[in-house]
C-alpha positions as CSV (number, residue, x, y, z in Angstrom):
1,M,-36.5,19.2,0.1
2,D,-33.1,20.5,0.2
3,Q,-31.6,21.6,3.3
4,D,-30.9,25.5,2.2
5,T,-35.2,25.4,2.6
6,H,-35.8,23.0,5.4
7,P,-36.5,23.8,8.5
8,I,-33.6,24.3,11.8
9,T,-34.9,21.7,14.2
10,A,-33.5,20.2,18.2
11,G,-33.0,16.9,19.7
12,I,-32.3,16.8,22.8
13,D,-31.6,13.4,24.5
14,A,-31.4,13.8,28.4
15,G,-29.9,10.8,29.7
16,A,-28.7,9.3,32.6
17,L,-25.1,10.2,32.9
18,S,-24.2,12.2,29.7
19,T,-27.0,15.3,28.1
20,D,-26.9,15.3,24.2
21,A,-27.7,18.0,21.6
22,V,-28.3,18.5,17.5
23,I,-29.2,21.3,15.9
24,Y,-30.5,19.6,12.0
25,R,-31.5,21.3,8.7
26,G,-31.6,18.0,6.6
27,D,-28.1,17.5,8.1
28,T,-26.0,17.8,11.2
29,L,-25.4,21.5,11.9
30,G,-23.5,21.6,15.2
31,Y,-23.7,19.1,18.3
32,S,-22.7,18.7,21.9
33,V,-22.6,16.2,24.8
34,V,-22.0,17.2,28.7
35,S,-22.2,15.5,31.5
36,T,-25.5,15.6,32.6
37,G,-25.0,15.7,36.5
38,P,-27.6,16.5,39.8
39,R,-28.9,19.0,37.4
40,P,-30.9,17.9,34.4
41,A,-32.5,20.9,33.3
42,D,-29.5,23.0,33.6
43,A,-27.5,19.9,31.4
44,A,-30.0,20.2,28.9
45,A,-29.7,23.8,28.5
46,R,-26.2,23.8,28.9
47,A,-26.0,21.4,25.7
48,Y,-29.0,22.8,24.3
49,S,-26.6,26.4,24.2
50,E,-23.6,24.6,23.0
51,A,-24.8,22.6,19.9
52,L,-26.4,26.5,18.6
53,E,-23.5,28.3,19.0
54,R,-21.1,25.0,17.0
55,A,-24.3,25.6,14.4
56,G,-23.5,29.2,14.2
57,V,-27.9,29.1,15.1
58,A,-29.8,31.6,16.8
59,A,-32.8,29.7,19.4
60,G,-34.8,31.8,17.9
61,D,-34.4,30.5,14.5
62,V,-35.3,26.8,16.1
63,V,-38.8,25.6,15.0
64,A,-38.7,23.5,17.4
65,V,-37.7,21.0,19.8
66,V,-38.1,17.4,20.4
67,A,-36.6,16.0,23.8
68,T,-35.9,11.7,25.0
69,G,-33.9,9.5,26.8
70,Y,-34.2,9.1,30.9
71,G,-34.4,13.3,31.7
72,R,-36.7,14.0,28.8
73,S,-39.2,15.3,31.0
74,E,-36.9,17.9,32.5
75,V,-36.4,19.6,29.1
76,A,-38.7,22.4,29.7
77,F,-37.5,23.9,26.4
78,A,-38.6,21.0,24.3
79,A,-42.2,21.1,22.6
80,K,-43.1,17.7,23.1
81,M,-40.7,14.6,24.5
82,V,-40.8,11.4,22.1
83,T,-39.1,7.7,23.9
84,E,-35.4,7.2,23.4
85,I,-36.6,3.5,20.9
86,T,-38.1,5.6,18.4
87,C,-35.5,8.4,17.9
88,H,-32.2,5.8,18.0
89,A,-34.4,4.0,15.7
90,V,-34.8,7.3,13.3
91,G,-31.0,8.5,14.1
92,A,-29.8,5.0,13.2
93,R,-31.6,4.5,10.1
94,H,-31.2,8.2,8.5
95,L,-26.9,7.7,9.1
96,F,-27.8,3.7,8.1
97,P,-30.6,3.4,5.4
98,Q,-29.6,-0.6,5.3
99,A,-29.8,-1.2,9.3
100,A,-31.9,-3.7,10.6
101,S,-31.1,-3.2,14.0
102,V,-30.0,-0.4,16.2
103,L,-27.7,-1.9,19.7
104,D,-27.7,1.5,22.0
105,I,-25.3,0.4,25.1
106,G,-25.5,3.7,27.5
107,G,-24.5,4.2,30.7
108,Q,-27.2,2.9,32.9
109,D,-29.0,0.4,30.1
110,S,-29.0,-1.6,26.9
111,K,-31.7,-1.5,24.1
112,V,-31.4,-3.7,21.3
113,I,-34.4,-2.2,18.8
114,R,-36.0,-4.5,15.7
115,L,-36.7,-2.5,12.7
116,S,-38.7,-3.6,10.1
117,P,-38.1,-2.8,6.1
118,E,-39.7,0.5,6.2
119,G,-37.2,1.8,9.5
120,N,-40.2,1.7,11.9
121,V,-39.5,-0.2,15.8
122,E,-40.5,-3.9,15.6
123,D,-39.6,-5.2,18.8
124,F,-37.1,-4.0,21.4
125,V,-35.7,-5.1,24.9
126,M,-34.3,-3.1,27.5
127,N,-31.9,-4.3,30.3
128,D,-32.7,-1.3,32.7
129,K,-32.8,-3.4,36.0
130,C,-28.9,-4.4,36.0
131,A,-25.9,-2.6,35.0
132,A,-24.6,-5.6,33.0
133,G,-23.8,-5.1,30.2
134,T,-24.0,-1.4,30.1
135,G,-21.3,1.7,30.7
136,R,-21.3,1.6,34.4
137,F,-20.5,-2.1,34.3
138,L,-17.1,-1.0,32.3
139,E,-16.8,1.7,34.3
140,V,-16.5,0.3,37.4
141,M,-14.2,-3.0,36.3
142,A,-12.1,-0.2,34.6
143,Q,-11.3,1.6,38.3
144,A,-11.3,-2.7,39.7
145,L,-8.1,-2.5,36.9
146,H,-6.6,0.9,37.6
147,T,-7.3,1.1,34.0
148,P,-8.7,4.5,32.1
149,L,-12.0,3.7,30.9
150,Q,-11.2,5.2,27.5
151,E,-7.9,3.0,27.1
152,M,-9.9,-0.6,27.7
153,G,-10.1,-1.4,24.4
154,E,-6.5,-0.5,23.3
155,I,-5.4,-2.6,26.0
156,A,-8.1,-5.8,25.1
157,A,-6.6,-5.7,21.5
158,R,-3.1,-6.8,23.3
159,S,-5.1,-10.2,24.3
160,T,-3.9,-13.3,23.4
161,E,-6.1,-15.8,25.7
162,D,-9.9,-16.7,26.2
163,V,-10.5,-15.6,29.6
164,R,-14.0,-15.8,30.3
165,I,-15.9,-13.6,33.1
166,S,-18.7,-16.2,34.5
167,A,-20.4,-13.5,36.7
168,T,-23.2,-11.9,35.0
169,C,-23.8,-9.3,38.3
170,T,-21.5,-6.4,38.4
171,V,-20.7,-6.9,41.9
172,F,-20.0,-9.9,41.4
173,A,-18.3,-9.8,38.3
174,E,-15.8,-7.2,40.2
175,S,-15.2,-9.7,43.0
176,E,-14.0,-11.9,39.9
177,V,-12.1,-9.3,38.6
178,V,-10.1,-8.8,41.4
179,G,-9.2,-12.0,41.7
180,L,-7.8,-13.0,38.5
181,I,-5.9,-9.6,39.3
182,G,-4.8,-11.6,41.9
183,R,-3.6,-14.8,40.8
184,G,-1.8,-12.4,38.4
185,L,-3.4,-11.9,35.3
186,P,-2.5,-9.8,32.9
187,K,-5.1,-6.5,32.6
188,E,-5.2,-7.1,28.6
189,E,-6.3,-10.3,29.4
190,I,-9.6,-9.2,32.0
191,A,-9.9,-6.0,30.0
192,A,-10.7,-8.6,26.8
193,A,-13.1,-10.8,29.0
194,L,-14.7,-8.0,30.2
195,N,-15.4,-6.7,26.6
196,R,-16.6,-10.3,25.5
197,A,-18.9,-10.4,28.6
198,V,-20.8,-7.3,27.0
199,G,-20.8,-9.2,24.0
200,D,-22.4,-12.2,25.1
201,R,-24.8,-10.0,27.3
202,V,-26.0,-7.5,24.6
203,Y,-26.4,-11.4,22.6
204,G,-28.7,-12.7,24.6
205,M,-30.6,-9.4,24.5
206,V,-30.0,-9.7,19.9
207,R,-32.1,-13.1,20.6
208,R,-34.7,-12.5,22.6
209,A,-35.2,-9.4,20.5
210,R,-35.0,-11.3,17.3
211,A,-33.2,-8.6,16.0
212,R,-31.2,-8.8,12.9
213,P,-28.2,-7.6,10.5
214,P,-26.8,-5.1,9.7
215,F,-26.6,-4.0,13.2
216,V,-26.1,-0.4,14.5
217,L,-24.5,0.3,17.8
218,T,-24.5,3.6,19.7
219,G,-24.0,4.7,23.3
220,G,-20.7,5.7,24.8
221,V,-19.7,2.3,24.9
222,A,-19.6,2.3,20.8
223,K,-16.1,4.3,21.6
224,N,-14.5,1.2,23.0
225,V,-13.2,-0.8,19.9
226,G,-13.2,-3.9,21.7
227,V,-16.3,-3.8,22.4
228,V,-17.5,-3.8,18.9
229,E,-14.8,-6.3,17.8
230,A,-16.4,-8.8,20.6
231,L,-19.9,-8.2,20.1
232,R,-18.9,-8.8,15.3
233,E,-17.4,-11.7,17.3
234,R,-20.2,-13.5,19.2
235,L,-23.1,-12.4,16.4
236,Q,-21.1,-13.2,13.8
237,A,-22.5,-9.7,11.7
238,E,-21.3,-6.4,10.1
239,I,-21.3,-4.1,13.4
240,L,-21.8,-0.5,11.8
241,V,-20.4,2.1,14.4
242,P,-22.1,6.1,13.8
243,P,-19.0,9.1,13.6
244,E,-20.3,9.9,16.6
245,P,-22.0,7.3,18.5
246,Q,-23.9,9.1,21.8
247,I,-25.5,11.4,19.2
248,V,-27.3,9.5,18.0
249,G,-31.4,9.3,19.8
250,A,-30.3,12.8,20.1
251,L,-30.3,13.5,16.0
252,G,-33.2,10.6,15.7
253,A,-35.0,13.8,18.3
254,A,-34.2,16.2,16.2
255,M,-35.8,14.5,12.9
256,L,-38.4,13.5,14.4
257,A,-39.2,17.5,15.3
258,G,-39.7,18.7,11.9
259,R,-41.7,15.9,10.8
């Protein structure tokens, strides 16, 4: 089915920190990423409205909407809800047909999803009880370093030493970072150590899920080049990063809406 005859569908990924919407018709027509804030339902409506506007599509032209993510039950205008595990698998495999595993590092949790040769979910591991290895972990550490979160990857690229953060708990890791700052260790060395800590945490999940390359990295943390490099180094494998890694779950939801 070509794009002109494909039905127009939408996917909403209602995450804890961001809500993402994709309008789909054989490919992505438009998308939006907004902050979830205290009202997930309002964020979903806003993201959907923005995505429709960018796609140049009227809401009445959309034949089905699928919601996924942490707050999917709040998306009142969705016809169906699907788990984010399934949606990330579908979205990642669409973008990278060779993908064998998905590493999704979001704001509040991280997931490793192992795919079958056909692209179905074979197994997955979630880290949703602790902030270690998530966007929240890096956000807290960036604050401790008095450094903008979006600059953590670039700063880490200037590192020349192999400094390690031994604590896996966010609270203890923050204390360790404060101690390293007190010892006069440069910011770039600490930032690189934090990126490596995320890489180590995800590596443990990859081992538990028996995930295999090629890996697709999704979620906001995929925009941190330091984490991408740390994962490449730790996993000794190819890490594929989508042009917009935050919308992969919403893309998968939009694709499922058309099935």
